[in-house]
N, C-alpha and C positions, 0 to 999 in steps of 0.2 A: 447598521448604517454603513454604506460603502466608504472606503478610505479614499478611493477616487471614483467620482460617479461615472457611469456609462454615459457616453456622447451619443446623440442622435446619429443614425446612419448617414444622414445627409451631410454630416460634418466633413467628411472625407469622400467626395464623389468618385474618386478614382478606385476606392475600394468596393465599389458596387458589386462587381462580378464576384468578389471573394464572399462578400455578405450573402449573395444570392446562392452560393454553394451551401451555406448553412440552412437557408430557407428550404432548400430541397430535402434536406435530411431531417430537420427538426421542426420545420415550419415557422421559425423565427430566427433572427440573428442573436446569438447568446450575448448576454451583458459582458461576459468576459472578453469577446472579441471587440465589443463597442467601447470598453475601457482601453484595450490594447491599441485601438486605432490612433492614439496619440503618437504612436511610432508606426507609420504605414507599412514599413519594411518588415516590421515584426508580424504584422497581421498576414502579409503576403507570405512570408516564410512559414507561419504557422498553419495558414490554409493550405500550403503545398504539403507540408508534413501530414496534416489530417487527411488529406486526399491520398496520399501514398499509403498511410496506415490503414485507412477504412476503405482501400481500393475495392470496388465491387468485383473486380477480376480475381481477387485473391482466392487462396484455398480454403481459409477458415470462415465459416458462416458469419455473416455481418451482424446478426443478432447475438451471436455467441461472443463475438469480439467485444461487443459493448458490455456483456457480462464479465468478461475478463477486466476490462476498464473499471467496473463497478467493484470488483473485489480489490483491485489495486487502490482504488480510491478510498475504500473503507480501511485498508491498511494505512494509507496516507492521512486518513482522518478528514478528508475534504467532503463536506456535506453537499456542497454546490455540484461537485462532480459525480457524487453518488446518485443524486436525483437525475442529472442529465444522462448517465449511462443507463439508467432504468427506462428513461424515456426513449433513447435510442433503441435499446433492446425491444421495447414494446413496438416501436415504429417499424422494426425488421422482423416481426412476426413472432417474438417470444411470448408464449401464453402468460396470462395473469397469474396462473398458478405457478408456473415456472419462476416468474419474477419474484413473487412472495417467498418462494423456497430458496432463493439465492442466498438468504440470510442463514439458511442451514444446508447449504449444498453438500457438505460432507456426509450427511446421513439421508438426504432426501432421495426417494426412489425416482424422482423426476430427473435426476442427474445421472449419468452414465459413469462408469470408471474413467473413461477417456476424458469427459469433461472434468471430473473431479481432479484428475492429474493436472490438467491445464490450469484449474482455478487454485490448486494448491501452489502451483509453480508461480502464478501471478501474485498470491499473497506473499510468498518467500522473496520473490524479485522486488516487490515494492516495500518491503519492510526495511526498516533502518536500525542496525546495519542489515546488509543483505542477507538473506537467510537461504540462498539457494545452495543446497549441498550436491555433492556428486549423486547421492541417492534420488534427490529430488529431480535432478536432471535426467538421470537413467530412467526414472519412471515416466518422465515425459517422452524420452525417445522410444519407449515401449508402445506408445499410443499415437504419437505425432511424427509427421516427416520433419526433416530439417527445415524445409521451406515454411511449414506451418508454424514451427517453433520459432523461427525469425519473425513471421507475423505476430504472433502472440506477444512475444517480448517487445515488439515495436509499439503495441498497444499500451503495455505497462510503462514504457519509457515515456511515451507521449503524455500518459496521465500523470507521471511524476512531474512534468513541467506544469500541467494544468492544475494539479493539486497544489503546488506551491504558489502558482499565480493567483488562483482564486481564494485560497485561504489567507494569503498575505494582503489581498485587495479587499477583503470582505465583499466580494462581488455578490450583488443581490440576485436571489433566486427568481426565476420567472414563474408565473402561475401554472404552466403546463407541466413542467417537471416536478414541481411541488406536489400537485395533485396526484401524479403518477406514484411518486415516493411515498406518499402518505397511504395510497391505496395498497402498495406492495408491503408495507411494514406490517409484521404479524399482529400487532394490536392496534394498528391504525393511528398511532400517536407519534409518528415520525416528525420530527422538527428540524427545521432549516438552520437552526443555531444563529450564528452571526450573519447569515445570508438572508434572514428573514426580514420582514418589513419593521418589526418591533425590536430588532436587535440593537 
């Protein structure tokens, strides 16, 4: 059960343009943003951050950026964000096989050494305390440009905010990301925990 329920989108008409941004990438306005609209300036700032972090003109593949967010959210323990990042990766062309393999990216042949370096970096950067060592960073620099590293860390940092927001609020998970997460789970038994209807 959510600690603060999402409000209907029409509650704050001035935010329609920001809500429409999420409609274009996810197909719906996330409950996280519908809860956040109690403070419209926060929605506007978050939408601007999201647009910058997930800029289509960036250097890092949009689907892979969502996988970075997924691994960061796994480190943060946020099941809501784990499901949303799988949906986002799916929507930007990541195959079902690769989505399912993200749970074991370190050994999966579907992931390159370059991708593994980035996902290891995301996991370390999202950990508490931060686990990015000089070795982890140098491995990143061997595979990714400075600009790409900034983009990847931007994803990790944004999901740090979202992980804390959604886990603290107990944001209810929507049906579409729930279905994608269940399909991607190796045994098909993925659960939304506190973000489910029966939580």
